[in-house]
C-alpha positions in Angstrom: 0.0 0.0 0.0 1.3 3.4 -0.9 1.8 5.9 1.9 3.6 9.0 3.0 4.6 10.4 6.3 4.5 14.2 6.5 5.0 16.9 9.2 7.8 17.4 11.8 6.9 17.5 15.5 3.3 16.6 14.9 3.4 14.1 11.9 0.7 12.4 10.0 0.7 9.2 7.9 -1.4 9.4 4.8 -2.3 6.0 3.3 -3.7 5.4 -0.3 -5.5 2.0 -0.4 -6.6 0.5 -3.7 -10.2 -0.5 -4.1 -11.1 -3.2 -1.6 -8.0 -2.7 0.5 -8.6 -2.1 4.3 -6.9 -0.2 7.0 -7.2 -0.9 10.7 -7.0 2.0 13.2 -7.6 2.6 16.8 -10.7 4.5 17.8 -10.2 8.2 17.1 -7.1 7.8 15.0 -8.6 8.9 11.7 -7.9 12.6 10.9 -9.3 13.0 7.4 -10.2 10.7 4.5 -11.7 10.5 1.1 -15.5 10.0 0.8 -15.3 6.5 -0.5 -13.7 5.1 2.7 -16.3 2.9 4.4 -15.9 2.5 8.2 -16.8 -0.6 10.2 -16.2 -0.9 14.0 -15.1 -4.2 15.3 -14.1 -5.7 18.7 -12.8 -9.0 17.4 -14.0 -11.0 20.4 -13.7 -10.5 24.1 -10.2 -11.8 24.4 -8.8 -9.5 21.8 -10.7 -6.5 23.3 -9.3 -7.2 26.7 -5.8 -7.6 25.4 -6.0 -4.2 23.6 -7.3 -2.6 26.8 -4.4 -4.0 28.8 -1.9 -2.7 26.2 -3.2 0.8 26.3 -5.5 0.9 23.3 -9.3 1.2 23.0 -11.6 -1.8 23.2 -12.7 -1.4 19.6 -10.9 -0.9 16.3 -12.1 0.8 13.2 -11.7 -0.9 9.8 -11.7 1.5 6.8 -12.2 0.0 3.3 -11.8 1.8 0.0 -15.0 1.4 -2.0 -15.3 1.6 -5.8 -11.7 2.9 -6.4 -8.6 4.1 -4.7 -9.0 5.9 -1.4 -7.2 8.0 1.1 -7.0 7.9 4.9 -4.8 10.1 7.2 -3.9 9.3 10.8 -2.1 12.0 12.8 0.1 11.6 15.8 -1.6 12.5 19.1 1.7 13.8 20.7 4.8 15.7 19.5 7.1 13.0 18.2 7.4 10.8 15.1 5.6 8.1 13.2 7.5 5.0 12.2 6.6 2.4 9.5 7.2 -1.3 10.0 6.8 -4.2 7.6 5.4 -7.0 9.6 5.9 -10.6 8.3 5.1 -14.0 9.8 7.8 -14.8 12.3 9.0 -11.2 12.7 6.7 -9.7 15.3 7.4 -6.3 16.9 7.1 -5.2 20.5 5.8 -1.6 21.1 5.4 0.5 24.1 1.9 0.9 25.4 -0.4 3.1 23.1 2.1 3.2 20.3 0.0 1.4 17.7 -1.6 3.9 15.2 -2.8 2.0 12.2 -2.0 -0.9 9.9 -3.0 -2.9 6.9 -5.8 -5.4 7.6 -3.4 -8.4 7.8 -1.7 -7.1 10.9 -2.8 -8.2 14.4 -2.4 -6.3 17.7 -2.3 -8.3 20.9 -1.0 -7.9 24.5 2.7 -8.8 25.3 3.6 -9.7 28.9 7.2 -9.3 30.0 8.5 -12.7 30.8 10.8 -11.4 33.6 8.9 -9.9 36.5 11.7 -7.5 37.2 11.5 -5.9 33.8 7.7 -5.7 34.1 7.5 -4.0 37.5 10.6 -1.7 37.3 11.5 -1.4 33.6 9.5 1.8 33.0 7.3 0.5 30.2 5.4 -1.8 32.5 4.6 -5.4 32.7 2.3 -5.1 29.6 3.4 -3.9 26.2 2.0 -4.3 22.6 2.8 -7.2 20.3 2.3 -6.6 16.5 2.2 -9.7 14.3 0.8 -11.0 11.1 1.4 -9.6 7.5 1.5 -6.1 6.3 2.5 -2.5 7.0 2.1 -1.1 10.5 2.5 2.4 11.7 3.4 3.4 15.3 3.7 6.8 17.0 6.6 7.5 19.4 7.5 10.3 21.7 10.1 12.8 20.5 12.8 11.8 18.1 13.7 8.1 17.5 17.1 6.5 17.3 17.6 2.9 15.9 20.2 0.4 17.1 21.1 -3.0 15.7 22.2 -5.4 18.5 24.3 -8.5 17.8 23.7 -11.7 19.8 24.4 -11.0 23.4 25.1 -7.3 22.8 23.3 -5.0 25.3 22.2 -1.4 25.6 21.2 0.2 28.8 18.2 2.5 28.5 16.8 5.1 30.9 13.3 4.4 32.1 10.6 5.3 29.5 13.0 5.7 26.5 12.3 2.3 25.0 9.9 2.8 22.1 10.0 -0.6 20.3 12.1 -3.7 19.7 12.0 -6.8 17.6 10.6 -9.8 19.4 14.1 -11.5 19.2 15.4 -8.9 21.8 14.9 -9.5 25.5 14.3 -6.9 28.2 15.4 -6.9 31.8 16.3 -4.4 34.5 19.6 -3.4 36.2 19.9 -1.6 39.5 22.0 1.6 39.4 25.3 0.7 41.2 26.2 2.4 44.4 23.8 3.9 47.0 25.0 7.5 46.3 24.4 7.1 42.6 21.0 5.6 43.1 19.8 8.2 45.6 21.4 11.4 44.3 22.3 10.7 40.6 18.9 11.7 39.4 18.5 8.6 37.2 16.3 6.6 39.5 17.0 3.2 41.0 16.7 1.1 37.9 17.7 1.1 34.2 16.3 -1.1 31.4 18.6 -3.5 29.7 17.9 -4.7 26.2 19.8 -7.7 24.9 20.2 -8.7 21.3 20.0 -10.1 18.7 17.6 -7.7 17.1 16.8 -4.1 16.5 15.7 -1.6 19.2 14.1 1.9 18.7 14.7 4.5 21.4 12.7 7.7 21.9 14.2 10.9 23.2 11.3 12.1 25.4 8.4 10.1 26.8 5.0 11.5 27.6 5.6 10.8 31.3 8.9 12.6 31.3 7.5 15.7 29.5 4.6 15.8 31.9 7.0 15.8 34.8 9.0 18.7 33.4 5.8 20.7 32.7 4.3 20.0 36.1 7.2 22.0 37.7 5.9 25.2 36.0 2.2 24.7 36.8 1.1 27.0 39.7 0.0 25.1 42.8 -3.4 26.0 44.1 -3.7 26.9 47.7 
């Protein structure tokens, strides 16, 4: 499917499906579209609805299908950052941070991903529950701030500050590592834990999470008496 990503700090992905092609979006993701795009809302069963709710998405998804000819559908980012495109194929699933999924071709499936290691789940910053994207087709995700990509070799690791993990291939593993030294942990300003990603695979890191931005802004909001 043809597409283009436009914009800088508040980007939008514009998709151009051929007649009969469908696009899956989360509720409220559509920004504008051509008149021949027909929408159908689907839950996909209780299990899938529950999984989407746990992973930070809405219970229902919207399916847009081009009728009678080529169509156009635009999905804009909900936060200053970037939109990334991923080609999903069988056996090459992706793991996203919560609420990252924006839209995808109809052959792509969104499900819940539980961290296998409890330490990573409770202290790793992205939580015990993330999003798993599998199936076949193009998928688009929205991340916070700018995004850097790293290719990890087998056993190679990268240490990430809490909240900066945007996405990784399913072949990567995630765990936590305590900040060494009591003085470093208490006064270093980096928290008690860091996230450790181990290859092989690719990891995408975001420069500013929503939670981090909210924390910075909150310092300048006048406190009511």
